[in-house]
C-alpha positions as CSV (number, residue, x, y, z in Angstrom):
1,M,39.1,133.9,60.4
2,K,39.3,130.7,62.6
3,F,42.8,131.6,63.8
4,L,41.6,135.1,64.9
5,I,38.8,133.4,66.8
6,A,41.3,131.1,68.4
7,V,43.4,134.1,69.5
8,L,40.3,135.8,71.0
9,A,39.2,132.6,72.7
10,G,42.7,131.9,74.1
11,I,42.8,135.5,75.5
12,A,39.3,135.0,77.0
13,G,40.2,131.7,78.5
14,T,43.5,132.9,79.9
15,A,41.9,136.0,81.4
16,A,39.3,133.9,83.1
17,M,41.9,131.4,84.4
18,S,44.2,134.3,85.6
19,A,41.3,136.0,87.3
20,F,40.3,132.8,89.1
21,L,43.9,132.2,90.3
22,Y,44.2,135.8,91.5
23,L,40.9,135.7,93.3
24,L,41.8,132.4,94.9
25,S,45.2,133.8,95.9
26,Y,43.5,136.8,97.5
27,A,40.9,134.6,99.3
28,T,43.3,132.0,100.6
29,H,46.5,134.1,101.1
30,R,48.4,131.5,99.1
31,V,50.7,132.1,96.2
32,M,48.6,131.1,93.1
33,K,49.3,134.0,90.7
34,A,50.5,132.1,87.6
35,I,51.6,135.3,85.9
36,K,53.9,136.4,88.7
37,I,55.2,132.9,89.2
38,L,55.9,132.5,85.5
39,G,57.5,135.9,85.1
40,T,59.7,135.4,88.2
41,M,60.9,132.0,86.9
42,L,61.4,133.0,83.3
43,L,63.5,136.0,84.4
44,F,65.3,134.1,87.2
45,R,64.1,136.7,89.7
46,T,63.2,134.6,92.7
47,Q,63.9,136.7,95.8
48,P,66.5,135.6,98.3
49,N,63.7,134.6,100.7
50,G,62.0,132.5,98.0
51,S,59.2,135.0,97.2
52,L,58.1,136.3,93.8
53,S,59.4,139.4,92.1
54,D,57.2,142.5,92.1
55,A,59.0,144.2,89.2
56,V,56.8,145.5,86.5
57,S,59.0,143.8,83.9
58,T,58.4,140.5,85.7
59,K,54.7,140.9,85.5
60,A,54.9,142.0,81.8
61,V,57.0,138.9,80.8
62,G,54.7,136.6,82.8
63,T,51.6,138.1,81.2
64,V,52.9,137.8,77.6
65,A,54.1,134.3,78.2
66,H,50.9,133.2,79.9
67,Y,48.6,134.6,77.2
68,A,50.8,133.2,74.5
69,V,50.5,129.7,76.0
70,G,46.7,130.3,76.3
71,V,46.5,131.3,72.6
72,F,48.6,128.2,71.7
73,F,46.2,125.9,73.5
74,A,43.2,127.5,72.0
75,T,44.8,126.9,68.6
76,M,45.3,123.3,69.6
77,Y,41.6,123.1,70.5
78,L,40.7,124.5,67.1
79,A,43.0,121.9,65.4
80,L,41.3,119.1,67.3
81,W,37.8,120.3,66.3
82,D,38.9,120.7,62.7
83,S,40.2,117.2,62.7
84,G,36.9,115.8,64.0
85,V,37.9,115.4,67.6
86,G,35.4,116.9,70.0
87,A,32.7,119.5,69.5
88,L,31.7,122.9,70.8
89,T,29.8,121.5,73.8
90,A,30.2,121.8,77.6
91,S,31.1,118.1,77.9
92,W,33.9,118.5,75.4
93,A,35.0,121.7,77.1
94,L,35.3,119.8,80.4
95,L,37.2,117.0,78.7
96,F,39.6,119.4,77.0
97,G,40.0,121.3,80.2
98,V,40.9,118.1,82.2
99,G,43.4,117.0,79.4
100,H,44.8,120.5,79.3
101,S,45.2,120.5,83.1
102,I,47.2,117.3,83.0
103,I,49.6,118.8,80.4
104,G,49.8,122.1,82.4
105,M,50.5,120.3,85.7
106,F,53.2,118.2,84.1
107,A,54.8,121.3,82.5
108,W,54.7,123.3,85.7
109,Y,56.1,120.4,87.7
110,L,59.0,120.0,85.3
111,F,59.7,123.7,85.2
112,F,60.0,123.7,89.0
113,M,62.2,120.7,89.0
114,V,64.7,122.0,86.4
115,H,64.7,125.6,87.5
116,P,67.9,126.5,89.5
117,K,66.0,128.7,92.0
118,P,62.2,128.2,91.9
119,P,60.1,130.3,94.2
120,L,59.1,128.8,97.5
121,I,55.4,127.9,97.1
122,K,53.3,124.9,98.1
123,L,53.7,123.2,94.7
124,K,51.3,120.3,95.4
125,T,48.5,122.8,96.3
126,Y,49.3,124.9,93.3
127,L,49.3,122.0,90.9
128,V,45.9,120.7,92.2
129,T,44.5,124.2,91.9
130,L,45.6,124.3,88.2
131,I,43.2,121.4,87.5
132,F,40.2,123.7,88.2
133,A,41.9,126.7,86.5
134,H,42.4,124.7,83.3
135,I,38.9,123.4,83.4
136,L,37.7,127.0,83.6
137,F,40.0,127.8,80.7
138,G,38.4,124.9,78.7
139,F,34.9,126.1,79.3
140,V,35.6,129.8,78.6
141,T,37.7,129.1,75.5
142,T,35.1,126.6,74.1
143,Y,32.2,128.9,74.9
144,T,34.0,131.8,73.2
145,F,34.5,129.7,70.1
146,Y,30.8,128.8,70.3
147,L,29.7,132.4,70.6
148,F,31.7,133.5,67.5
149,T,30.7,130.6,65.3
150,Q,27.0,130.3,66.4
151,P,26.4,126.6,65.7
152,A,22.9,125.3,65.3
153,Y,22.9,123.2,68.5
154,S,23.1,124.0,72.1
155,F,26.4,124.4,73.9
156,W,25.0,123.0,77.2
157,Q,24.5,119.4,75.9
């Protein structure tokens, strides 16, 4: 049952994170769409001008990959909680989100460095934005776990 909750929490956290990045991309007119970036890079479909691919299959692969990583991290959150590290509170959600953002930034940076033809985006801006996106992931994922398990204490400690 806990694994199913981790899957649902990972999906919820990834959906919130993706929505945040899409809204930010729309508002700032900058490339922040993690799903399209991920799909373009995984399928090696960077356009000749450095832009992202708009193919449906690119978006599908990016979506599956992004949500799979989200479920993986939600499972890691569960493993930490089960081993006695952290709690289902807002402060721990923030801490896990910050830690998760450091891992995410490092992974994205490495992916851009080793990729033969990464898309042309403002990488520094994108990586900094990921800090806030992963903190949101941490809150939504932790709160989803909290809602499913209904502990006897307040989430907003």
